[in-house]
C-alpha positions in Angstrom: -32.9 27.2 -70.0 -33.9 25.5 -66.7 -36.3 23.2 -68.6 -33.6 22.3 -71.1 -31.1 21.4 -68.3 -33.8 19.3 -66.6 -34.5 17.4 -69.8 -30.8 16.7 -70.4 -30.4 15.5 -66.8 -33.3 13.1 -67.2 -31.9 11.9 -70.5 -28.5 11.2 -68.9 -30.2 9.3 -66.1 -32.2 7.2 -68.6 -29.1 6.5 -70.7 -27.1 5.5 -67.6 -29.7 3.0 -66.5 -29.9 1.6 -70.1 -26.1 1.3 -70.2 -26.0 -0.6 -66.9 -28.8 -2.9 -68.1 -26.9 -3.5 -71.4 -23.8 -4.5 -69.5 -25.8 -7.1 -67.5 -27.5 -8.3 -70.7 -24.0 -8.8 -72.3 -22.8 -10.7 -69.3 -25.8 -13.0 -69.1 -25.7 -13.7 -72.9 -22.2 -15.2 -72.5 -22.8 -16.8 -69.1 -23.8 -20.1 -70.6 -20.6 -20.3 -72.7 -18.5 -19.5 -69.5 -20.3 -22.1 -67.5 -20.3 -25.0 -70.1 -16.8 -26.3 -69.2 -18.0 -26.8 -65.6 -21.5 -28.1 -66.7 -20.1 -30.9 -68.8 -18.6 -33.0 -66.0 -21.4 -32.0 -63.6 -24.2 -33.2 -65.8 -22.3 -35.6 -68.1 -23.3 -33.5 -71.2 -22.7 -34.9 -74.7 -21.6 -32.6 -77.6 -25.1 -32.5 -79.0 -26.5 -31.5 -75.6 -23.8 -28.8 -75.3 -24.8 -27.4 -78.6 -28.5 -27.5 -77.7 -27.9 -25.8 -74.4 -25.8 -23.0 -76.0 -28.4 -22.3 -78.6 -31.5 -22.7 -76.4 -31.4 -19.1 -75.2 -31.7 -18.0 -78.8 -35.2 -19.4 -79.1 -36.2 -17.6 -76.0 -34.6 -14.4 -77.4 -36.9 -14.5 -80.4 -40.1 -14.8 -78.4 -38.7 -12.2 -75.9 -37.9 -9.6 -78.6 -41.5 -10.0 -80.1 -43.2 -9.7 -76.7 -40.8 -7.0 -75.3 -41.4 -4.8 -78.3 -45.2 -5.2 -77.9 -45.1 -4.4 -74.2 -43.0 -1.3 -74.9 -45.7 0.1 -77.1 -48.6 -1.1 -75.0 -47.5 -0.3 -71.4 -44.3 1.7 -71.9 -40.5 1.3 -72.1 -40.0 1.3 -68.4 -42.5 -1.5 -67.8 -41.1 -3.5 -70.6 -37.5 -3.2 -69.3 -38.4 -4.0 -65.7 -40.4 -7.1 -66.7 -37.5 -8.3 -68.8 -34.9 -7.7 -66.1 -37.1 -9.6 -63.6 -37.6 -12.4 -66.0 -34.0 -13.2 -66.9 -32.9 -12.5 -63.4 -35.3 -14.9 -61.8 -34.7 -17.7 -64.3 -30.9 -17.2 -64.2 -30.9 -17.6 -60.4 -33.3 -20.6 -60.8 -30.7 -22.3 -63.0 -28.5 -23.0 -60.0 -31.1 -25.3 -58.7 -31.3 -27.4 -61.9 -30.6 -31.1 -61.3 -31.0 -32.4 -64.9 -30.2 -31.5 -68.5 -33.9 -31.0 -69.2 -34.2 -28.5 -66.4 -31.1 -26.6 -67.6 -32.6 -26.4 -71.1 -36.0 -25.1 -70.0 -34.5 -22.5 -67.6 -32.1 -21.3 -70.2 -34.9 -20.8 -72.8 -36.9 -18.8 -70.2 -33.8 -16.8 -69.3 -33.6 -16.0 -73.1 -37.1 -14.7 -73.1 -36.1 -12.0 -70.6 -32.9 -11.2 -72.4 -34.7 -10.9 -75.7 -37.3 -8.6 -74.2 -34.8 -6.2 -72.8 -33.1 -5.1 -76.0 -35.9 -3.5 -77.9 -36.8 -1.6 -74.8 -33.1 -0.5 -74.3 -32.8 0.7 -77.9 -36.0 2.8 -77.6 -35.1 4.2 -74.2 -31.7 5.3 -75.5 -33.1 6.7 -78.7 -35.9 8.6 -76.9 -33.8 9.9 -74.0 -32.1 12.5 -76.3 -33.0 14.9 -79.1 -33.2 13.4 -82.6 -29.8 14.6 -83.7 -28.0 12.6 -81.0 -29.9 9.3 -81.2 -27.1 7.4 -82.8 -24.7 8.5 -80.1 -27.2 7.5 -77.4 -28.0 4.1 -78.9 -24.3 3.4 -79.4 -23.5 4.2 -75.7 -26.2 1.9 -74.6 -25.1 -0.9 -77.0 -21.5 -0.5 -76.0 -22.6 -2.0 -72.7 -23.4 -5.4 -74.4 -19.8 -6.2 -75.5 -18.5 -4.7 -72.3 -20.6 -7.2 -70.3 -19.4 -9.9 -72.7 -15.8 -8.9 -72.1 -16.4 -9.1 -68.3 -17.8 -12.6 -68.7 -14.9 -13.6 -71.0 -12.5 -12.2 -68.5 -14.1 -14.2 -65.7 -13.6 -17.4 -67.8 -10.0 -16.5 -68.9 -8.9 -15.8 -65.4 -10.9 -18.6 -63.8 -12.5 -16.2 -61.3 -15.6 -18.5 -61.0 -13.4 -21.3 -59.8 -14.7 -24.9 -60.2 -18.3 -23.9 -59.4 -20.7 -23.4 -62.3 -23.4 -22.0 -60.0 -21.7 -18.7 -59.3 -21.9 -17.4 -62.9 -25.6 -17.9 -63.1 -26.2 -16.6 -59.6 -24.3 -13.3 -60.2 -25.9 -13.0 -63.7 -29.3 -13.4 -62.0 -28.8 -11.1 -59.0 -27.6 -8.2 -61.1 -30.8 -7.6 -63.1 -32.9 -8.2 -59.9 -31.0 -5.5 -58.1 -31.2 -3.1 -61.0 -34.9 -3.5 -61.7 -36.1 -1.4 -58.7 -33.8 1.4 -59.7 -35.2 1.4 -63.2 -38.7 1.4 -61.9 -38.1 4.4 -59.6 -35.5 6.4 -61.4 -36.2 6.0 -65.1 -37.9 9.2 -66.4 -41.3 8.8 -68.0 -40.8 7.6 -71.5 -43.9 5.5 -71.7 -46.2 5.5 -74.7 -49.3 7.5 -74.1 -52.1 4.9 -73.7 -54.4 6.5 -76.2 -51.7 6.3 -78.9 -51.0 2.6 -78.2 -54.7 1.5 -77.8 -55.1 0.2 -81.3 -52.8 -2.8 -80.8 -54.6 -4.9 -83.4 -53.6 -2.5 -86.2 -49.9 -2.3 -85.2 -48.6 -5.1 -87.3 -50.6 -3.9 -90.3 -49.0 -0.4 -89.9 -45.6 -2.0 -90.4 -46.6 -2.9 -93.9 -48.2 0.3 -95.0 -46.6 2.0 -98.1 -44.6 4.5 -96.0 -43.0 1.8 -93.8 -43.0 -1.4 -96.0 -39.7 -0.9 -97.8 -38.0 0.2 -94.6 -39.3 -2.8 -92.7 -38.1 -5.3 -95.2 -34.7 -3.7 -95.6 -34.3 -3.5 -91.8 -35.2 -7.2 -91.5 -32.6 -8.2 -94.1 -30.0 -6.0 -92.5 -30.6 -7.4 -89.0 -30.7 -11.0 -90.3 -27.4 -10.8 -92.2 -25.7 -8.6 -89.6 -26.4 -11.0 -86.7 -25.4 -13.9 -88.9 -21.9 -12.4 -89.1 -21.8 -11.4 -85.4 -22.8 -14.8 -84.1 -20.5 -16.7 -86.4 -17.6 -14.7 -84.8 -19.0 -15.1 -81.2 -19.5 -18.8 -81.6 -16.9 -20.0 -84.0 -13.9 -17.6 -83.8 -12.2 -19.5 -80.9 -12.5 -22.8 -82.6 -11.3 -21.4 -85.9 -8.3 -19.8 -84.2 -7.4 -23.1 -82.5 -7.7 -24.8 -85.9 -5.1 -22.2 -87.2 -2.6 -23.2 -84.4 -3.5 -21.0 -81.4 -4.0 -22.6 -78.0 -7.4 -22.5 -76.3 -6.2 -19.9 -73.8 -4.8 -17.7 -76.6 -8.0 -18.0 -78.6 -10.0 -17.0 -75.5 -7.8 -13.9 -75.1 -8.4 -13.0 -78.7 -12.2 -13.4 -78.0 -11.9 -11.1 -75.0 -10.2 -8.4 -77.1 -12.9 -8.9 -79.7 -15.4 -7.7 -77.1 -13.1 -4.8 -76.0 -12.8 -3.6 -79.5 -16.5 -3.9 -79.8 -17.0 -1.3 -77.1 -14.9 1.2 -79.0 -16.5 0.3 -82.3 -20.0 0.8 -80.9 -19.2 4.3 -79.8 -17.6 5.1 -83.2 -20.7 3.8 -84.9 -23.0 6.2 -83.0 -20.8 9.2 -84.0 -20.9 8.1 -87.6 -24.6 7.7 -87.6 -25.1 11.2 -86.2 -22.9 12.9 -88.7 -24.6 15.5 -91.0 -24.2 13.3 -94.1 -24.0 9.7 -92.7 -24.3 7.7 -96.0 -20.6 7.9 -97.0 -19.2 7.4 -93.5 -21.5 4.4 -93.0 -20.4 2.9 -96.4 -16.8 3.3 -95.2 -17.6 1.7 -91.9 -19.1 -1.4 -93.6 -16.1 -1.5 -96.0 -13.8 -1.5 -93.0 -15.8 -4.4 -91.5 -15.3 -6.4 -94.7 -11.6 -5.5 -94.8 -11.1 -6.5 -91.2 -12.6 -10.0 -91.9 -10.3 -10.5 -94.8 -7.3 -9.3 -92.7 -8.2 -11.8 -89.9 -8.4 -14.5 -92.5 -4.9 -13.9 -94.0 -2.8 -12.8 -91.0 -0.2 -15.4 -89.9 -1.4 -17.3 -86.8 0.8 -15.5 -84.3 -0.6 -14.4 -81.0 0.2 -10.7 -81.2 -1.1 -10.4 -84.8 -4.3 -12.3 -83.8 -4.8 -10.1 -80.8 -4.6 -7.0 -83.0 -6.9 -8.7 -85.5 -9.4 -9.5 -82.8 -9.6 -5.9 -81.6 -10.0 -4.6 -85.1 -12.6 -7.1 -86.2 -14.6 -6.6 -83.0 -14.4 -2.8 -83.4 -15.5 -2.9 -87.1 -18.2 -5.6 -86.8 -19.8 -4.1 -83.6 -19.5 -0.6 -85.1 -21.7 -2.0 -87.9 -24.1 -3.5 -85.4 -24.4 -0.2 -83.5 -25.2 1.6 -86.7 -28.0 -1.0 -87.3 -29.4 -0.5 -83.9 -29.3 3.3 -84.2 -31.1 3.0 -87.6 -34.0 0.8 -86.4 -35.9 3.4 -84.3 -35.7 5.9 -87.1 -37.8 3.6 -89.3 -41.0 3.9 -87.4 -43.3 6.5 -85.7 -43.4 6.6 -81.9 -46.6 4.6 -81.5 -45.3 1.4 -83.3 -41.6 1.9 -82.6 -41.4 -0.8 -79.9 -43.2 -3.4 -82.0 -41.2 -2.5 -85.2 -37.8 -2.7 -83.5 -38.8 -5.8 -81.5 -39.8 -7.7 -84.7 -36.6 -6.6 -86.5 -34.5 -7.9 -83.5 -36.5 -11.2 -83.6 -35.7 -11.6 -87.3 -32.1 -10.9 -86.5 -32.1 -13.7 -84.0 -33.1 -16.0 -86.8 -29.8 -14.9 -88.4 -28.0 -15.6 -85.2 -29.2 -19.2 -85.5 -28.5 -19.5 -89.2 -24.9 -18.1 -88.9 -23.4 -20.8 -86.7 -25.3 -23.5 -88.7 -24.0 -22.0 -91.9 -20.4 -22.1 -90.5 -20.9 -25.7 -89.3 -21.9 -26.7 -92.8 -18.8 -24.9 -94.3 -16.5 -26.6 -91.8 -18.0 -30.0 -92.4 -17.5 -29.5 -96.1 -13.8 -28.9 -95.5 -13.6 -25.1 -95.5 -10.5 -23.6 -93.9 -10.7 -20.9 -91.2 -9.6 -18.4 -93.9 -12.4 -19.5 -96.2 -14.9 -19.1 -93.4 -13.8 -15.5 -92.8 -14.0 -14.8 -96.6 -17.5 -16.2 -96.7 -18.6 -13.6 -94.2 -17.5 -10.7 -96.5 -20.4 -10.7 -98.9 -22.8 -10.9 -96.0 -21.2 -7.8 -94.5 -21.3 -6.0 -97.9 -25.1 -6.8 -98.3 -25.8 -5.6 -94.8 -24.0 -2.4 -95.5 -25.9 -1.9 -98.8 -29.3 -2.4 -97.2 -28.4 -0.1 -94.3 -27.2 2.7 -96.6 -30.5 2.5 -98.5 -32.3 2.9 -95.3 -30.2 5.9 -94.3 -30.6 7.4 -97.8 -34.4 7.1 -97.4 -34.2 8.8 -94.0 -32.2 11.7 -95.3 -34.8 12.3 -98.0 -37.6 12.8 -95.5 -38.0 14.1 -92.0 -37.1 11.5 -89.3 -39.9 10.2 -87.1 -40.1 12.0 -83.7 
């Protein structure tokens, strides 16, 4: 009994640290968007430069996810998370000293490397801090921190709390991970990979494509790619689409804020769904609800109250879907290659986060209405749900990896 209580206490401590790190991650992911209105006059940025700056972190996120997953398996989850926190903290603080657009760009890419490296470590820390039957719940609690951090950043922008100074958003976003890193190093319980198990790093990639993991790997990649396409279309384009439908910029920002708030609740619901005794049917219903929410947002009249309700429901449904995906990923691999497997899946998903806004830009340039853009996301959501359900069905037909 004493041993069980001690294990649960350590698990709660690990999950709390992961949740705090996820809040900081969500805040820093949206820091660039919050700072852009102030950066434009300060640096004389052109529209192409704005687009390049906003997407630059994504390229760092891809490299960071790959390296963060590898470090998680090679030196342990704690080392991977601490290095990631230090990396995006240092380069976020360094951003305040930038004096040119080129410096802004390079520092944002390097910040993205740290942000990308954190997530595979956070997912694995959450999944491995509890017993197998509660992993979905644990991952969803961790992941709820990301939209919560995004909501805080959106709230700062909406209320103008950062004033006229763009430096403060990057300074705060950089100091928070630097302050948290020592606590993670000292307080995170030992979840590191045993060195003997992780010594064969050269065979790790090959293991992902062995018969018992190949189908799961490919399905996971497709799910992450399509799922993050949908998420990043909404994160990047929803305010512009709402303005095109008649809302003011402030009203669109408020809808975006509630999208993140709804995402917090949706993430928690996704974890409960994942941990249910027979998750396949509830997950199917969750993805169907995501598709229905997108259709609803597309056809609702452009009135503020209705759009606020629509933003909450879409945020809840879409990030419920994403939480289920993140809870699924650790289940696809044995412990020794879990960091690498999850990291590569996240990196593939980041390619989707690039493709999604580009796809939407192509639709808008071709004359698509905001309603048509929302409808175009529905088949992507349905496919994501289909692939995820197949993964879950495979999991229920065999014992889950420890």
